[in-house]
MINUDREN-708429 format. One line per field, with one value per residue (C-alpha): residue number from 1; chain; x, y negated, z negated. Coordinates in nm, 4 decimals, m for minus. Each point is the difference from the previous one (the first is absolute). Layout:
n = (NUM,...) .
chain = (A,...) .
px = (X,...) .
py = (Y,...) .
pz = (Z,...) .
This chain:
n = (1,2,3,4,5,6,7,8,9,10,11,12,13,14,15,16,17,18,19,20,21,22,23,24,25,26,27,28,29,30,31,32,33,34,35,36,37,38,39,40,41,42,43,44,45,46,47,48,49,50,51,52,53,54,55,56,57,58,59,60,61,62,63,64,65,66,67,68,69,70,71,72,73,74,75,76,77,78,79,80,81,82,83,84,85,86,87,88,89,90,91,92,93,94,95,96,97,98,99,100,101,102,103,104,105,106,107,108,109,110,111,112,113,114,115,116,117,118,119,120,121,122,123,124,125,126,127,128,129,130,131,132,133,134,135,136,137,138,139,140,141,142,143,144,145,146,147,148,149,150,151,152,153,154,155,156,157,158,159,160,161,162,163,164,165,166,167,168,169,170,171,172,173,174,175,176,177,178,179,180,181,182,183) .
chain = (A,A,A,A,A,A,A,A,A,A,A,A,A,A,A,A,A,A,A,A,A,A,A,A,A,A,A,A,A,A,A,A,A,A,A,A,A,A,A,A,A,A,A,A,A,A,A,A,A,A,A,A,A,A,A,A,A,A,A,A,A,A,A,A,A,A,A,A,A,A,A,A,A,A,A,A,A,A,A,A,A,A,A,A,A,A,A,A,A,A,A,A,A,A,A,A,A,A,A,A,A,A,A,A,A,A,A,A,A,A,A,A,A,A,A,A,A,A,A,A,A,A,A,A,A,A,A,A,A,A,A,A,A,A,A,A,A,A,A,A,A,A,A,A,A,A,A,A,A,A,A,A,A,A,A,A,A,A,A,A,A,A,A,A,A,A,A,A,A,A,A,A,A,A,A,A,A,A,A,A,A,A,A) .
px = (m0.0041,0.1039,0.1567,m0.1199,m0.2499,0.1154,m0.0765,m0.2088,m0.1647,m0.0881,m0.1579,m0.2019,m0.1655,m0.0936,m0.1434,m0.1567,m0.0848,m0.1551,m0.2167,m0.1778,m0.0483,m0.1376,m0.2173,m0.1719,m0.0694,m0.1357,m0.1887,0.2295,0.0202,m0.3023,m0.1190,m0.3769,m0.0354,m0.3475,0.0258,m0.1914,0.2891,m0.0251,0.3928,0.2902,0.3329,0.3197,0.1579,0.1799,0.1620,0.3071,0.1458,m0.0065,0.1914,0.2249,0.0536,0.0326,0.2078,0.1887,0.0341,m0.2004,0.1256,m0.1754,m0.2700,m0.0296,0.0325,m0.2716,m0.2037,m0.0020,m0.0425,m0.3110,m0.0585,0.0371,m0.2059,m0.3209,0.0019,0.0618,m0.2850,m0.2572,m0.3684,m0.0789,0.1182,0.1277,0.2529,0.0651,0.2006,0.3525,0.0169,m0.2262,0.0821,0.4015,0.1052,m0.1262,0.1527,0.3653,m0.0313,m0.1261,0.3433,0.1752,m0.2312,0.0464,0.3667,0.0390,m0.2274,0.1848,0.2978,m0.0461,m0.1671,0.1573,0.2893,m0.2803,m0.1941,m0.0226,m0.3345,m0.1495,0.2171,m0.1640,m0.3606,0.0523,0.1670,m0.2855,m0.2541,0.1089,0.1080,m0.3652,m0.0949,0.1624,m0.1052,m0.3583,0.0584,0.1709,m0.1521,m0.3181,0.1469,0.0741,m0.3479,m0.1331,0.2928,m0.1184,m0.3751,m0.0873,m0.1577,m0.0913,0.2079,m0.3106,0.0292,0.2959,0.0114,m0.2689,0.1558,0.3847,m0.1976,m0.2430,0.2348,0.3521,0.0208,m0.1319,0.2502,0.2728,m0.0449,m0.0504,0.3779,0.1688,m0.1281,0.0859,0.3580,0.0760,m0.0435,0.2142,0.3123,0.0049,m0.0237,0.2266,0.2914,m0.0938,m0.0573,0.0361,0.2197,0.3812,0.0337,m0.0872,m0.1056,0.1904,m0.2273,0.0462,0.3718,0.2739,0.1704) .
py = (m0.0118,m0.3277,m0.2575,m0.3219,m0.1693,m0.0491,m0.3026,0.2747,0.1206,m0.3164,m0.1123,0.3152,m0.0851,m0.3511,0.1727,0.2713,m0.2120,m0.3024,0.3040,0.0939,m0.3428,m0.0525,0.3319,m0.1413,m0.3450,0.0945,0.2627,0.2227,0.2473,0.1242,0.2989,0.0636,0.3573,0.2319,m0.0365,m0.1982,m0.2574,m0.0463,m0.0961,0.1719,m0.2004,0.0378,m0.3292,0.2439,0.1242,m0.2514,0.1444,0.3234,m0.0879,m0.2189,0.3196,0.2654,m0.2231,m0.1768,0.1426,m0.0771,m0.3623,m0.1300,0.2176,m0.1447,m0.3639,0.0566,0.1721,m0.3193,m0.2460,0.1968,m0.0345,m0.3470,m0.0261,0.1793,m0.1655,m0.3196,0.0132,0.2122,m0.0277,0.2079,m0.0189,0.3774,m0.1465,m0.3415,0.1914,0.0879,0.3411,0.0920,m0.1833,0.0077,0.2561,0.3127,m0.1448,0.0017,0.3943,0.0567,m0.0153,0.1033,0.3330,0.0082,0.0101,0.2800,0.1918,m0.0603,0.0328,0.3281,0.1478,m0.1417,0.2681,0.2618,m0.1773,m0.3540,m0.0178,0.2150,m0.3077,m0.2638,0.1527,0.1105,m0.3159,m0.2335,0.2612,m0.0955,m0.3383,m0.0794,0.2163,m0.2283,m0.2627,0.1095,0.2211,m0.2813,m0.2764,0.2199,0.1600,m0.4206,m0.0589,0.2330,m0.0942,m0.3392,0.0799,m0.1147,0.3138,0.3529,0.2870,0.1491,m0.2794,m0.0286,0.3922,m0.1058,m0.2516,0.2099,0.2966,m0.1837,m0.2467,0.0750,0.3438,m0.1704,m0.2932,0.2434,0.1150,m0.2682,m0.1186,0.3203,m0.0175,m0.4058,0.0859,0.2660,m0.2006,m0.2708,0.1949,0.2421,m0.2658,m0.2332,0.3292,0.1033,0.3458,0.3064,m0.2538,0.0463,m0.3468,m0.2074,m0.3742,m0.2990,m0.0726,0.2675,0.0490,m0.1401,m0.2950) .
pz = (m0.0084,0.1157,m0.3119,0.1298,0.2174,0.3562,0.2687,0.2052,m0.3382,m0.0835,0.3393,0.0260,m0.3729,0.1525,0.3482,m0.2046,m0.2811,0.2734,0.1776,m0.3565,m0.0269,0.3402,m0.0243,m0.3207,0.0557,0.4026,m0.1394,0.2553,m0.2752,m0.0324,0.2249,m0.0585,m0.0521,m0.0963,m0.3610,m0.2695,m0.0452,0.4102,0.0536,m0.0739,m0.0455,0.1842,m0.2010,m0.1578,0.2672,0.0534,m0.3125,0.0695,0.2795,m0.1503,m0.2553,0.2860,0.2340,m0.2387,m0.3179,m0.3617,m0.0637,0.3396,m0.0905,m0.2880,0.0833,0.2838,m0.2571,m0.2101,0.2688,0.0674,m0.3482,m0.0100,0.2848,m0.1629,m0.2931,0.1487,0.2592,m0.2490,0.0232,m0.3010,m0.3606,0.0154,0.2662,m0.1621,m0.2640,0.0820,m0.1761,0.2082,0.3246,m0.0410,m0.2380,0.2568,0.2746,m0.0975,0.0029,0.3633,0.1903,m0.3150,0.0470,0.3553,0.0068,m0.2642,0.1999,0.3389,m0.1621,m0.1552,0.3013,0.3096,0.0667,0.0090,0.2454,0.0886,0.1628,m0.3586,m0.2149,0.1408,0.0115,m0.3739,m0.0994,0.1759,m0.1554,m0.3607,0.0530,0.0508,m0.2535,m0.2325,0.0951,m0.0706,m0.2740,m0.2022,0.0711,m0.1146,m0.3228,m0.0639,0.0511,m0.2480,m0.2650,0.0074,m0.0112,0.3694,0.0887,m0.2412,0.1524,0.1333,0.2389,0.0794,0.0771,0.2547,0.1747,m0.0064,0.1610,0.2327,0.1197,m0.1111,0.2072,0.3456,m0.1115,0.0109,0.3300,0.1440,m0.1661,0.0780,0.4111,0.0028,m0.1960,0.2247,0.2943,m0.0657,m0.2084,0.3125,0.2128,m0.1529,m0.0401,0.2751,m0.0699,0.1827,0.2636,0.0243,m0.0285,m0.2672,0.0692,m0.1166,m0.2714,m0.1929,0.0259,m0.2811,0.0868) .
């Protein structure tokens, strides 16, 4: 693991953080799904991509940007609480990196997919857990939201992350893109 942030890490964290903010502010980060919640969010995906592509520190930074953006743009009391809006988001990219790093030697495709799925579930589970701990919802409501919205969100998140990361790394081809090469 790297000991310090490189210019590349900072730039990628900034770009992915900007994408997370853009997805939230423009509402492009919400994909309609046939569940009670009505939408699956993809705003956490830049944190997952940051973790997979650049490591846990970049994943944490992008997750922090996502959480702070969520907190500042909150329209419901649940997300006006930094313990719910910010704290859980710090772990999205870190978990994605841990999973990816643990599996990538077996299969790059599988590592990216499982990291994306578990990174998404990290967001869902930790936000809902904090919502219960902070008394914004009951455990029963959190469980229902987690099952009806969390699973479709994890599936959508996995598909989008796979598409982006595999294209970025050009997995399956002999030549990597210039952006994925360490300079």
